[in-house]
N, C-alpha and C positions, 0 to 999 in steps of 0.2 A: 771404421775409418777404411778406404779403399786406398791401394798404392800401384802400382805399374812395376815391373821387374823387367830391367833392362842386361841379357847375359850376351857373352861373347860365345860363339859356337856355331855351327855348319847349318844352323835349321831358323827359319823367321816363324817364329809361334809366338800366340797367344791364346792363354789357358785360363781359367777363373780357378785360382787356389783360395785356401782358406788357413790362414797363420793367426798367431795371438793377437798380431796387429790388424786384425782385417783384412776382407778381400783385397787382393790385388791382381794385377793383370801381368803374365810373362812374357816378353819378348827377347827374342834370341834370334842372331842376325848373320851373317858371315861377315869375316875378318875386322870385330873388333869395330862395327862403324861406329858414326856418331848419329846423333836421331835430333830432329826438329819437331816441334809439334805446330800444325799452324790451325787455327781456329776457324774452322768453317761449318757451322750449325754445331752439330751432334756428330757430322761426320771424323773417323780418324785418319787423319794423312800424315803420313812418314816421309821424311826427306830422309835418303841414307848416301851419304857420302864416306867414304875411305878415308884414313886416316891412320896414324902410330899408335894411338893411343886414345882411348874411351871419353867420349864426353857427349853431354846433352845439352842440348842449346832449344830454348821454347821460345818461339816466334808468336807475336799478338798481331791484332787485326792493323794495327797503327804501324807496322813493319818495323814497331823497335823488338828490341830480342834481348833476352838477356841470355846466354851461357855460362855452363859450369863442367868443369873438365873434372873425371873422374881417374884416377890413375890406380885407384882400389874401390870394392863396395861402396856404395854409398845410397844416399835417402834424397829427394829435393821435390819439394813442395809444387803442386799443378794445380791447385784452387783456381788459378787465375786463368789458369788454361785447362780445365777438368778436358779428360776424353772420357767418349760415351761409344762405347766398343759393344755390340750385342746386348744391346741392352742393360748394361753394366756403366756406371759414373766411377771413373776414377780421380783422385786429387791429389794421389803422390806415388814417384814412380822409385822404383829400387834398382840399382843399376849393380850386376854382380857379373865378375869377371870368370866365372867357374861357369861349367856345363858338364854334364854327366854323360851326355849325348851326343855326339860327332857324328853323324852320318856324313857320306863323301857323297855330294851332291851335283858332281861334275865329271866328266869322261876323259878328259885330258889333263895332265900333269898340271899341277897348280901355277909351275913357272911360265905357261902359256898363256900369256899376258889376255888372247881372244877367247880365253875359254866362256863359258855359261854359267849362269848360276841362276839355279831353280829355288824360290823362293815360297813355300807353305804357310797358307794361317790356319790354326788350326784353333779351334774352341770346344774344350772337354776332349781332347783328343781325336774332333773330326775334323778332315780337313773344309775346310769352307771355300778356299780360292788357292789358286797355285800361279805364281807368275815366272816367266824366266828374263832373267838379264844378262847380257853380256858384262864383262869385267870391265870393258872399255868405259861402259855408263857408270856403272857402281863407281870407281874410280873419280868421274865429275859428279856423282852425284844424280839420286833419283826421287823423284817424288810419286806417289802411289797410293790408291785410295783402297783401303784393305776392309771400310766398314760395312755393317749388316745389321741384323735381326735377330734377337733370340725371342723365342715363344714356346711354353710349356716343353722347355727341355731340346725344341728342336731350333736349328739357326739356318737362317736363309740371307741372301742374297740381297741388297738393295734395287730397288725399280725392278722387284719381280713378283709374279702372282703365280701361285700354284694351287692344285686342286689335291686336296690331301685326305685320301680315302680313308684312312686309318681314323679319322676324326672326322671325316662327311664335312669338311670345311671349305671355305675358299682365305687362303692365307695371302695378304699382300704385306710386303717390306717395300716402304716409299723411300725414295731419297735421302729423307735425312734419318733412314734408321729405324722407323717407327712402324713397329709388325698391328697388323688388325687381321682378328679371325672373323670370318661371316658365316655361322655354321647352318648346315643345310635343315639338321633337323628340326624340330619344334621344341617347347620344354618338354612335352610328354612323349618325346618318343627319344628313343637310342641309338647311337651311331652301333652298326652290325658290322664297321672293322673292313668294310667292303666297300664303303660310298652309300650304301642305303639306310634307311630310318627304320625303325620299326617302334610301336606303343612300349612304353617302359615309364609307366606312373603309378604313386603312391597317392594313397587317398587317406589320410589319419581320422580320426575318429577318440578323442579323448574328451574326458568329463562333460561337458554339454556342447562341445566345439568340434564343427566338421570341417576339415580344409582337404579341399576336394583338389583334383587332380592338376589344375592348374595354382593352385597356391593361394585360393580366395578361400575368407573364412566365413561363418556365420554359428550363430549360436540356435539349439533347440531350446524353445519357449517353453515347454509342455513335457506331458509324461506321455506321448503316442509313438507309434511304430511309425518311423519312414524310410520310404526305399534307397535306398544307398547305391545298387548299381544293377543296371540290365542294358541287354543289348540286343538287337536283332541279329548282331552276329555272334550270341552265344544265345540260345534259344533254349528254352526251358532253365536258365538259369536266373534268380532272384536274389539278390543279397540284401535283408531287411535289418535297420538296428530300431531295439526299441531301449526307448527311455524311462527312468526312474527315480522319485526322489531318492534322498538318503537323510541325511543331515537337516536339511532344511525343505522345508514342504516348496517355495519358490523357484528352488533351482533342481534339475534334473539332473542325471549322468546316465550314461549308458550302460544300460545293465544286462542286454545280450545280442548276440548276432544270431541271424536265423537265414540259413540260406535252405533254398527251393531250388531243387532240381529235378524235372522231369517229373514234378509233383511230390517227390522225397523230402521231406521237412529235418533240417539237422539244427539245433538249438545247440550255440556254444554260450556256456553262460559260467558263472562266478565258481570259482573253488577246483577250475579246469574241467566241469561237468560239461558233459556232450549228452544231450538227449535226441532220439531220434524214434519214429513210429509213436508219437505223443508225449510217453512216456519212459521206453524202454532206455538205461543209460548204457553208454558204449563204455567199457573199460579199455583204457587208452593207456601207449607209453611210447618210448621213442622211436619204435618199429613202427612205421606207417600201416594203417588198416585199412583196409578201402571197403566202403559201404558206398553201393550205387554210382558209382563213379568218382565218389567224392574221395581222395587219399588224407586221412586223419591220422595225427599224431600231435605226443603231448613231452612238453620237457620243462622243467622247473618253473618256467615262467609263462609259456605260451601254450594255448592249442593252436595247433594251423589244421588249417582245411587246403588242400588245392585240388583245382578242375582243371584240367588240362581238356580242349575242346576247339575247333574250328583255327586251330594254328594259334589258338589263344591260350595264353595261361594265368588263373588267375588265383592267387596266394590270397588267405585271409586269416590272420592271426590276431588274437583275443587272449587279453593276460586276466578278463574282467573284470578290468575298469578301463581299459586302451583298446581302440581294435586299428591295424589298418590293413588295408586293402592295396596288394600291387598286382598289376595288371600288364602285361608284357603281350606282343602279339603284331600282325602285318599293320601296316600304316593305312589309313581312310578309314577305318571302322567308326561307327557313331555310337554312344552311349546315351543311357539317361540315369535318373537318380542323382543323389546329391552328392557323389563326388563327382559327378560329369558338372554340377552347378548347384552350388550349395544355397542357392538365392531362390530358389522353387520349393518352399516349405509348404505350401497349402496344396500346391498339386501331386505332390511324391507323398502324402500322408496315407498308411494304409489301415484301412479301416479292422482288417482281419488280427492286427496287432494291437490297437486301440480300442480302448474301453471308453464306454459312453461319456466318462466324464475325467478322460483323461487331458483336456485342455482348460479347466475348470483353473482358474487363476487364485493364488494365495501371495499374502502381500507377509512376512516375516520381518523381525524388528534388526537392524543390523547387527552384526556381531562387533562389540567394543573391542573385543579382543585384537583384532585384525588392524595391524599396520602396515597398509597400502606401501609408505613410501618404501619400506622393507622388501614388500612384497615384490616391488617393480624390479628393485636390485638384485633379487634372487634369482628372478625371471631372465635377466641380463647376462646371466651367465652363458647361455646360449650364444652369446656372440663370442667366446675366448675359450682357451682352452680347457680341456682337449675338444670341445664342442666346435672350433674354429674350420677342424679339416672337413667340415662337412659344408661349410657356407659356399662354397662355389657349385656345390651342387644341389642343395635345398635351403632354400631360403629363411634362415631363422625367424624374422620378424612375424610372419601368422603364429609361430608356437610361442614366441613373449608373449605377443599381446592378447592369444588365448590365454597364458598363463596368468598375467596381472590381472584382467580381467575378471576372472575365476575367480582367484586367489585372495582378491581385493573384496570379496564378496563371502566366500563360501571358506571355513576354517581346512588350516593346512594341517589337515587329519589323515587317516587312514593311510598316508603315503600319497596323498594327492599330490603334495609340491614335486615329487619325484615323476608324477606320472609326464606331467608335461617334457621334463627331460628324456625319459622313455620314448616317448612320441617320437620326440627329434630325429634320435639315434636308430632307431626303429626303422622309421622314414628313410634316412641316410644309408643305412647300409643294406634293405633293399632295392632302393634306386640305384646304386653307386659301387654298392658292395664294401664299401669304407665302415668300418668296425669302429667306433668310439669307446676308447678301454679307460678303465681307471676312473671310474664316476662314481661307480656304485659298490657296495660292501656285500648288499643281499639281492635275491630278487623278491617277487611278492610276497608277502606274509601268508595270503589268503590261500595261495594256489592249491597247497596240500592241506586245507582245514577243510572241517564238515561243511556240507550242504545248508546254506539256510534256506528258510521258507520263502514266499513269498512277498509278507510284511515285513522282511527282514533282510540285510546285507550285511556282509562280512566285513567288520572294521576293528581297529584297535578299541580295547578299554580304557576309557581315560585313568582307574586306578589301576589294574593292572599292569598295563602297556601290552596285553596279549589279545591275538586276534579271537573274535569271538561274534554271533550273529547279534547286532544291533537290531533295535525297532528302527523302521523306515519312518520320516519324519510325520505324515498324513495319517499313520496307523497309531502313532503315540499322542496325536496330538486329539485323540478320542476320549483319551484316557488321564492321559497327564495333570490336563489344567482341574480337573473333579476329583483326585487323589487317586484314581482307580487303579487295579492290575489286571484288569479284564472284563468277559463280558457280563451283563445283569446273570443274575441265579437262571436257570431253568427248573419249573415246576410240570412235571408232566407225569398222568399215570399216577404210580405210588412211589416215586423215586423224584431226587433233588439231584442238583449239578451245580458246581459253579466250574469258569474255564476261566485259568489265567493265562496272561502270555509270558512266559520264561524271559524274553527279552526285558520286559516293564519290571520283572522281578531280578536281573542282574545288572540294569539301572540302578538300584538303590543296594546291591552288593547281598540279594537276600539268594540264598541257593533252595530250590524248590523242594531239596531232599530233605531239610530239616523241617517242613513243614506238616502239619496232621490237623486232623478234625477233631472233638471231643476224645475220642476215641483215640489214643496214639499210634493204635495199630491200621487207621485209615490214613493210607497218603495218598498223595497226589500220583497220577499215571501220566507220562509225560507221553505226547504222540511225536513218533519220530519223524514224520513229516512235515507236520504245521511249526512243532515245539509250544505247542500249546498243553497247560496243564490243568488237568479235571482232578475237583475232590467232588465227592457225591456220598450218598446213602439212599439205602429204599427200605422194602420193607422187610427183606430178608438178612439185612446188615445196619443196624440205626445208626450206627458210629457214636453212641452215644448221644442221640438227637434227644433233644429236651420238647415235649408236648405242653404245653397251655393252653388255656381259652380265655379272652377275655368278652368284651360286651359282644362283639359282632363277629369274631372267627376262634375257629380253631389252630394254633401257629405250632410248627412243627421248627424248633429250634437249633441252629449247631455253628461251629465257627472254625475257621482257617487259623491256624496260630503256629508259632515257631515254637519248636521243643524246647521244653523246658530244659535249662542246666540246673544241675546241682550246686550245690553251695562250694564254691571256691573253683568253681571249673572256669574257664578260658573260655567265649566264645568269639566269634570272627565274623559274623553274620548280624544283621539289622535285624532288631524284632517287629513282628510280623501278626495283626489279630484282623481277621476279618469276618464281621457276623453277616449270618447269612439266613435266612427262613422263608420258608414258604409255608401258606394259609389256606382254610378249609372257610366258605363262606356259609353260613345257614341259608338253606335253600328256601325259596319263596313258597308260598301256597300254592298247592298245586288244583288244578282243573281236572276233573275225568267225566270225558264224555265216553259215550258209548264205547268206541272204540279204545285201543290202549295206548297211552299216551307216554312220550318221552319228552323229557326239560331237560336241556342242557344248562347246567348252572356252571357259570364262568368265576373262580374263586379267584382271582386276582391271578397269580400266576399259577394256581391249580386248579384242575375241571375235574367232574364228574357228572355222570350224566345220571339221574332220577327217573323213573319211569312207574306207571301205574296200570295195571292190568285186571280185568274181570275174569272171573272163571264161574263156571255153572256145578264145578267140583271143588270137595274141600281136600282134593289133595292136591288141588292146582294143575290139573292137566289138561281138562276140555276146557279151554279158552272161549269167554261169548263173543258168539258172533256177532255183527251190527245189524243182522237181517232176523236174528233169531228170537221167537217170541217167549215172551213170559208169563208166567203164572203169578197173578196175586199169593204172596206167602211162600212163593217158591224161595231156597238157600242160593245166596251167591256169596261169592267171597272176593275181596280186593285186595292185592298185592302191593305195596309200593317195595321197590326193590332199585339199590344204588349200583352204580359200575364203576372202577375206579378210586375207590378209598381202599384204605387200608383196615383191613377187618381186625386187623389183630390191636388196633390203635381206638379207632372210632365205631362208634354205634349210632344206628337209626333209629330213632322215636317217634312215634306217631303220635302227636301231640294231639289233635283233635280232628274229627268229622263230623261234616253235619250237611243236611239233604237241604235243598230249596227246590219253588217251585218254578222256577227261572235261574238263566246261567249267573246272573251276580249272588256272589256269595253272602250279601247284605241283602236277599230276598224277603218279602213280608210274611212267607211260611219259611219255617224251618223246624227241621228238627234233627236234634242231636243225637250221632250214632257214637261217637267217644270223646270224651272230653276229661282233660289232665291227664292222658295217655291209658286212661280205664275204659272199658263199656258203659253206655248206659245202664244205669241201674234197673230202671223202668221198663226195658225190653230186656226181655229171656232170650231173643234171638241172637242176640248179638255177641260174637266172640272173638276177645283178640287174643292172637298167637306170635311169638317169635318178639316182643316188642321191645328195643331196647337192648336184644342181645347179640346183634348181627350187623349185616350192612341191608336187610331186608327183614321184612314184618310182612302181615298179611292179618285182615279183620272180615268176619262173615257175618252176612245177616241174612233176616228174611223179606221179599219183598213187600213194599206197600204202595201208594197213593194217596197223593193229596185229598180231602173230601171237598167235591166240589170243584174238581181242577180235573185237567186233562192228564192221559198216564204219563207225562214226561215227569222225570225227576231229575235233578243234577245234585253229585256228590261232589263234597269239598271237603281239604284235608289238608291240615297243616303240618308239616314234617320238620323234624329240629335231628341236629347231631352231636353227639356228646362223647368224653374222650372216656375210653375203657379204663376199669381197673381189674384185673382179673375179671371175674365173670360178672360182674358190676359195673352198671350205665354210672356215672356221676352227674346227674343231671341238676346238682347243684350251681354245680360249676358254669353251666351253659345259658345262655341268652340268644334270643331268636336276633337274625341280623336285620329282619325288615317286619315290620307287624302288617303288611300288606302281604294277600294272598291270593295266589294261583288258583285256577281252579278246572277243572273237569266237570261236564256235565253227562250222565250216564240216561240215556233217552232209553225207557221199559217202553217195550210195546203194549199194544193198549191190554188190558187184562178181561 
């Protein structure tokens, strides 16, 4: 409710007050006058007459009027003739006979009937007009116009136009008391207070949304890197945003912001981490640190990077989830990137920070837990207190739309529901210096958290509601649908290893420190950079590995399992058992040419090499040369040797060797050298050494040729693997992988 106060004193004053009854207008005038209100549009016109007592008369357009005489303080309803004075509407008048300030405004004794009367009109203590009347005029009654305009705390006379250098605006107060300001500065500029304008713009990047300098909004559809800001006026500076998925594969969020200045790269990342020179991490605090022309600092919420060049200042803030880029500087500059025009996605993709499959499309099922109506109501809070103090400086609509569109699809977890409010409040403070207070109880919980790896992001655990590194959706989709916790087993050389993702384990509330192999002393080792946990064994440390043989393979078997609790002991983790094994396939038969032969045997995930070489000396020191001539009945030795086998667990057995007159092992002419792992009893020149005792063996015999044939003889061998027990080889448990034989032919020169 508004009311008008009329008081008797020596000053004609209009002042806006606040009282329990609402706003009112105070009018004080000389000589306890009477007042008449005459409606003229929105202008306040007062009729001043002299009288012996105070009364108020309201005159209507029809010239009919009502009068009310006051011999003491009182109130009158003016709703039928409201008064508009300097932008305020008054529907009640309050008449008071008292006045605490009575300045003398005349220069002659009051008894002088011709003395002049000076009347001031004041708004909030500021004189907006002054008029002088003769006493003879006031005795007869005077009609005068003291209406005007009020705008942003300032007052203006009607029918005037002024240039306000303080606000860089042209202000017009029309004849009806309506004020209008036409700003000189554009939406991306700030008035310098001297009539000149300069760049003052904020670009907000939150979730997958970019709100550019002019308030236009767009969403990043993939997981690529995009140029946010660059300009010829800022040579050498390029700001890039890199987007990656988190809880959903089909929606990306800003993951890091990269500044390139004159070839120096600075990466602002989650957890308040700042990386430079590829991998070096800068230790930051609230005290500024300068790195190649960039001022870097960190507080509880943000990492701030500030660059000053060419009379411009670029400030980049990143809290791990949202970024704000504030640009100030001379007017007239041109800029490129999504902060200048957020609709040019394809043109500003940065290949350097985009993987080959970053634009691959995914489609996840809708989240049934999301209530979009409640989401919209939540996002509409940006129109209400305490955020409404920013609405005249930053349009909240793009932030509200981004908020509702994101949260109607993406779960409101990891503080995402607050990120849009934070982005709006931050943009308001950067642009206008207005701080929104009292809406948030804590800063980002991930700011001081440990660093997550490239396949993780910092979020809230669904069980403990504490921050931890969660698996990104695309990474997790490779394992969760098939119930796996990591990569397949790796069998190489003489070792086996299994690598599990700790974020997948923690999703199932499994603590990797409670896991072990068959031997409980063999536990997983965490890589502090990747957060992958490795379990393994080798020939030096078997970790309880079981070695078994089946029809085709020799199998090394172990398991990752949860620590067994004693009876009555409580446990707070899920049970887990992951069986894994490596196997050795039996080698195929080997063909022996004159030159040495190497056969690579691939055994599923484990492999080894089998070589066959010929020597002219029994101590295996003189290898047979391809061009060397041999004599009939000359002794040669043939070695079969493996590399990549565990000699403590496996032995190599030469099952059989025979010679043919052609490369095929099934040639018409055949002569057996070794049968059933033993030398041919009909040939005393054959000697077998070390068979079944280790990972190699050899045999010797005297050269020969087939009667009636040329001098070429081809040698064929069949080799087996068996499990060792002590110094013995248990051939009874061994079966060949394949009955086929691979051969090597030995060309013996003419005898």
